[in-house]
C-alpha positions in Angstrom: -30.0 -12.5 32.2 -28.2 -12.2 28.6 -25.4 -10.4 30.3 -24.6 -13.2 32.9 -24.5 -15.7 30.2 -21.4 -14.0 29.3 -19.8 -13.1 32.6 -17.8 -16.1 32.6 -16.8 -16.5 29.0 -13.4 -15.6 27.8 -12.8 -12.0 26.9 -12.4 -11.1 23.5 -11.4 -7.2 24.0 -7.9 -6.5 22.5 -5.6 -4.3 24.7 -4.4 -2.2 21.7 -1.1 -1.5 21.1 0.1 -4.2 23.5 -1.9 -6.8 21.6 -2.8 -6.9 17.9 -5.2 -8.8 16.1 -3.9 -10.4 13.0 -4.6 -8.7 9.8 -5.6 -10.1 6.2 -3.4 -10.5 3.6 -5.8 -8.2 1.6 -5.7 -5.3 4.2 -5.1 -2.0 2.5 -2.9 0.1 4.4 0.1 2.6 3.5 1.3 2.3 0.1 4.7 1.3 -1.3 6.4 1.1 -4.8 8.3 -2.3 -5.2 11.4 -3.2 -7.1 12.5 -5.9 -9.1 15.2 -8.3 -7.4 17.7 -6.4 -9.9 17.0 -3.5 -7.9 15.0 -1.9 -10.6 12.0 -0.2 -10.0 8.7 -2.0 -11.1 6.9 0.8 -12.4 6.5 1.4 -16.1 4.8 4.6 -16.0 1.8 3.5 -17.7 -0.6 5.5 -15.2 -3.1 3.4 -15.0 -3.2 3.7 -11.1 -3.4 7.5 -11.6 -6.3 7.5 -14.2 -8.3 4.8 -11.9 -8.0 6.6 -8.9 -11.5 7.9 -7.9 -9.9 10.4 -5.3 -7.2 11.8 -7.8 -4.8 11.0 -5.1 -1.8 10.1 -7.6 0.2 12.1 -9.7 2.8 10.5 -12.3 5.3 12.3 -14.2 7.6 10.2 -16.8 10.1 10.0 -19.5 11.2 7.7 -21.9 14.7 6.2 -21.7 17.3 5.4 -24.3 16.1 1.9 -24.5 12.6 3.0 -25.4 10.7 2.1 -22.2 9.2 4.6 -19.9 10.1 4.9 -16.2 8.6 7.5 -13.5 10.4 10.8 -12.6 7.8 11.8 -10.3 5.4 9.6 -8.4 3.3 11.1 -5.6 0.5 10.2 -3.6 -1.6 12.5 -1.6 -2.7 10.3 1.7 -5.0 13.0 2.8 -7.1 12.4 -0.5 -6.5 8.8 -0.7 -9.8 6.4 0.2 -7.7 3.1 0.4 -9.9 1.6 -2.1 -7.2 -0.6 -3.9 -8.0 0.2 -7.1 -4.3 1.4 -8.0 -3.1 -2.0 -7.0 -5.7 -3.7 -8.8 -5.0 -1.8 -12.1 -1.1 -2.1 -11.9 -0.1 -5.0 -14.7 3.4 -5.1 -12.8 2.5 -5.2 -9.1 4.5 -2.1 -8.7 1.9 -0.3 -6.3 0.7 -2.2 -3.4 -1.0 -1.3 -0.5 0.8 -2.7 2.6 -0.3 -3.7 6.1 1.0 -0.7 7.7 -1.6 1.3 9.1 -0.1 3.6 12.0 1.4 6.4 10.0 -0.1 9.4 12.2 1.9 12.6 11.6 1.9 15.9 13.3 1.8 17.9 10.1 -0.4 17.6 6.9 2.8 17.8 4.6 4.1 14.5 6.0 1.0 12.9 4.4 2.5 13.9 0.8 4.4 10.5 0.0 6.9 10.8 -2.9 8.6 8.4 -5.1 11.7 7.9 -2.9 9.3 7.7 0.4 7.2 4.9 -1.4 10.2 3.1 -2.6 11.7 3.0 0.8 8.8 1.8 2.3 8.8 -0.8 -0.6 12.5 -1.7 0.4 11.6 -2.0 4.0 8.4 -4.5 3.9 9.0 -6.3 0.6 9.2 -9.7 2.4 6.0 -9.1 3.9 4.4 -7.8 0.4 5.6 -10.8 -1.4 4.4 -13.3 1.1 0.9 -11.4 1.2 0.7 -11.1 -3.0 1.6 -15.1 -2.8 -1.4 -15.6 -0.3 -3.8 -13.5 -2.5 -2.5 -15.2 -5.7 -5.4 -17.6 -6.2 -8.0 -14.6 -5.8 -6.4 -12.7 -8.6 
C-alpha cells in the first residue's frame, strides 16, 4: 500500500548526465590554485596545506625571491591519495588552494591524476569566476 501512495507523485530521479542537481558552494571536488587579479599566484609557500593533509597527497618545493618572499617552484597533488577532506583549503591563509565544483575528471591513466602546479593554475584560471562566487557565498561561515 505504501508503494501506491507514491505512484502518482512527481518523480525525483535525476537522469544524469542529461540532468544535473545543483551543487553546494562548499562542494569539494577538483583542486585549483588561484591567482591575484594582477596575475601573480597567491600561494606564499607556507606549506600549511602540505603539513595538514592527512593523506600526504600534497608536495611543495619553494625558494626565496629577491624581495624576501617565498614562492613555490613545485606544487603537486596526487589525486589518487587525496580524500577530499578540505583541510588544505581551510588551512590556506591566502585562499590559494581551493576545491572546485568539478567532479568529472576521470582518466584512462593513473599518471593523469598527478596534478602539477601548472595544471592546478590552469584549473584556477578557467574556473575563477565560479570559485570567487562560491567563496563569497561561504564567507559568513568561515
